[in-house]
C-alpha positions, 0 to 999 in steps of 0.5 A, spaced: 958 431 601 958 427 595 955 430 589 949 427 587 946 426 580 939 427 580 938 425 573 937 417 574 931 419 579 924 420 577 921 427 579 918 426 585 925 422 588 929 428 585 925 433 589 926 429 595 933 428 594 934 435 593 930 438 598 933 433 603 940 436 601 938 443 601 935 443 607 941 440 611 945 446 608 939 451 610 939 449 617 947 450 617 945 457 616 940 458 621 937 453 625 930 451 625 926 445 625 927 440 619 919 440 619 919 448 618 925 447 613 921 442 608 915 445 609 917 452 606 923 450 602 920 448 596 920 455 592 923 459 598 931 458 597 935 461 602 929 466 605 928 460 610 933 463 614 928 468 617 924 462 620 930 462 625 930 462 633 925 466 637 928 473 638 927 477 644 922 483 644 924 490 641 929 495 644 929 502 641 937 503 641 940 502 634 947 502 633 951 502 626 958 499 627 963 501 621 970 497 619 974 498 614 976 504 609 976 506 602 982 505 597 983 513 599 979 517 604 978 525 602 979 530 608 973 534 608 971 540 613 964 541 614 963 547 617 957 548 622 951 551 618 950 558 620 943 560 623 941 567 625 935 565 629 938 561 635 931 557 635 934 554 629 940 551 632 937 544 634 935 543 627 941 545 624 945 541 628 941 535 626 943 536 619 950 537 620 950 530 625 946 526 620 951 528 614 957 527 618 954 520 620 952 518 612 959 520 610 963 516 615 959 510 613 962 510 606 969 509 609 971 514 603 972 521 607 975 523 613 972 529 617 976 534 619 974 538 626 971 545 624 971 550 630 967 557 630 969 561 625 970 569 625 966 571 620 962 565 620 962 561 614 956 560 610 954 559 602 955 567 601 962 566 604 966 570 598 970 564 594 977 566 593 984 564 593 985 566 600 979 561 602 981 556 598 989 556 600 987 557 608 983 550 608 988 547 603 993 549 609 989 545 614 989 539 610 982 539 607 981 537 600 974 540 600 970 545 604 962 545 605 959 551 607 952 553 608 946 555 613 939 553 616 933 558 616 926 558 617 922 561 611 916 566 612 911 560 612 915 556 617 919 551 612 926 549 614 931 552 608 938 549 608 943 552 603 950 549 602 955 549 597 961 544 596 968 547 595 974 543 592 980 546 595 985 542 591 982 545 585 980 551 587 973 550 584 966 551 587 962 545 585 955 548 586 950 546 592 943 546 593 937 549 596 933 544 600 926 546 603 922 541 608 918 542 614 921 544 620 921 538 624 927 533 626 925 528 621 924 532 615 931 535 617 934 528 617 931 527 610 934 534 608 941 532 611 941 525 607 940 529 600 945 534 602 950 528 603 948 525 597 950 531 593 957 531 597 958 524 596 957 525 588 960 531 587 967 529 591 967 522 589 963 521 583 959 515 586 952 516 586 949 518 593 944 512 596 943 516 603 936 518 600 933 511 600 930 506 605 930 499 608 925 494 609 926 489 614 923 484 618 923 484 626 921 479 631 917 482 637 915 476 641 910 472 637 910 477 632 913 478 625 913 486 623 915 489 617 919 495 618 920 501 613 926 505 615 931 510 612 937 508 609 941 509 616 936 505 620 933 511 623 925 513 623 923 506 623 915 505 622 911 498 622 908 497 615 905 490 617 904 486 623 903 478 623 903 472 627 906 468 621 913 469 618 914 475 612 919 473 608 923 475 601 922 482 601 923 486 594 922 493 592 919 495 586 924 499 582 921 506 583 920 504 591 912 505 591 911 498 592 914 492 596 913 485 594 913 479 599 911 473 602 907 472 608 904 466 611 898 469 614 893 464 611 897 458 613 901 457 607 906 462 603 902 467 599 905 473 595 903 480 596 904 487 593 904 492 598 903 499 596 906 503 602 903 510 601 896 507 601 897 501 605 893 497 600 895 490 599 893 485 594 895 478 593 898 476 586 900 469 587 896 464 591 896 457 587 896 450 590 902 449 594 908 454 595 908 461 592 915 465 593 921 469 592 918 475 588 922 479 584 921 485 580 922 487 573 926 493 571 920 497 569 916 495 575 910 491 570 912 484 572 914 479 577 918 473 577 915 468 582 917 461 584 911 456 584 910 449 586 903 448 582 906 443 578 909 439 583 916 442 583 919 449 584 919 453 578 919 460 576 913 463 573 913 470 570 906 474 571 904 482 571 905 486 577 897 484 579 898 477 578 895 476 571 898 473 565 902 468 568 907 463 564 912 458 566 919 460 564 922 454 563 920 446 562 925 443 567 925 437 572 930 440 576 928 445 582 929 452 579 928 458 584 930 465 587 929 469 580 932 476 579 931 480 573 937 483 569 937 490 569 935 491 561 929 486 563 932 481 558 934 475 562 932 472 569 938 469 574 936 464 578 938 458 583 938 451 580 940 444 582 940 441 575 948 439 576 947 436 583 948 442 587 945 449 588 948 453 582 946 460 579 944 460 572 941 465 567 936 465 561 933 469 556 926 472 559 923 469 553 926 462 554 930 462 548 937 461 547 941 456 551 941 456 559 948 459 561 951 457 568 955 462 572 958 460 578 963 454 578 967 455 585 964 451 591 958 446 591 953 452 594 952 458 590 945 461 591 940 467 592 942 471 586 941 479 586 943 483 580 945 490 581 940 496 578 946 498 573 946 491 571 954 490 572 954 486 578 951 480 581 951 479 589 949 472 591 950 467 597 956 462 597 958 457 601 966 457 602 970 453 608 963 451 611 961 459 612 955 462 608 958 468 605 956 474 601 959 474 594 959 479 588 961 477 581 963 482 576 958 480 570 962 482 565 969 479 567 965 474 572 970 475 577 968 473 584 969 477 590 967 475 597 965 481 601 962 479 608 965 475 613 960 470 615 959 465 618 951 465 616 950 471 611 944 471 607 939 475 603 943 480 599 940 486 596 943 492 592 943 499 594 940 504 589 946 506 587 949 499 586 955 500 590 953 497 596 950 491 598 946 490 605 944 483 607 942 479 613 947 476 618 947 471 624 953 473 629 953 470 636 946 467 635 943 474 634 940 476 627 942 483 625 943 487 618 950 488 615 952 492 609 958 492 605 961 496 599 962 492 592 969 492 593 969 489 600 973 494 603 968 497 607 963 494 612 958 496 617 953 492 621 946 495 624 943 492 630 938 493 635 940 493 642 935 487 644 931 485 638 933 481 631 932 484 624 933 480 618 931 479 610 933 486 608 931 490 602 934 496 599 929 501 595 928 508 592 924 513 595 919 515 590 920 521 586 914 524 588 915 524 595 
């Protein structure tokens, strides 16, 4: 496609030309009607992918397929949790199964089978040279031992320790207390897996986190909140109109998104604990692409109140609105830097969608970050501020790329052909995104080094537009 210089056209003409060009690109990602694309694109960017073809009704089966492994796999022996009361066996088995599944998802561990032991292993097993040597001889670099029991008040108590058999070291453990239910046992398991991951790899855990995504069920669009592995999915909002651009507040207590329930795109903030929703942007034209500041006090948004998509900053309740830049180009899809001092965004000011950043106060020069290819958009900065994920068009495919913000080195971490909506895990080491594969919408995840990839799919329904967030510390 020839490069277009928009500078010689009036602002309305530039908007029309840019909209036509970008609409063609977006239609290649996910086929929707041109009328829908043009009606929604202004200020919406790649979020249009959610407005795709009708999807079949929901099925309950969730499947995670994992490909690839890390640069090294740590052999770990996970001993069955010791239980005194046979009634606790089911909960103990649930914990172990979830921990195993979590660790496998990382591609960083090979799990060794552990049969019945005599005497049975637990967190009280004496730690000595004989124990370390025994498991080292069986090929284990680490051994995890523990127990599960009910407390006098009926709580489930999981105790465990992580042992480094190579260094003959006790790496510590936790005591996790929860309700004695299958769901709460899963939560304890995620916390246990977080601890094991961090102690053995140095990588912060991310299993005790949650996903938000949109599922299409007949004519309904359903906002769903689920655990990091896709389990425990709960509907938070149902609408006959699209819900897009999901983004978690930094501490995970609120979700901002765009809903079309009033017939136009409006930005809402949703408190998950109470179900309370509030409108933060409902101006003339389009209101879209919310992004939280690192302290959770502000939102960046894209509005067309001045006739063209521009980025605005407001307080989290919508007050104090101000325009970030004065530009005749389309500026959209903002993302705050981890220190809150910059905003990254997509702009067509050079004739094609590319990614830029600017200081939050509007001072300093505008800096372009992407130069490879004619389409780079939808930037999202990792919570640690070291990496930016974005959508890149390469060889006619829409792929997820990550950039090291210090070196500006780029790496493609997805396989396409229609990937979009990247979102970082709270530990900054993983990216989740929407994929369209064989005319089905599903979620994919990849490690930032691109070595490990997974796909989350429902048996029949389509799921899109994911956002990865923290679980509030008060929960």
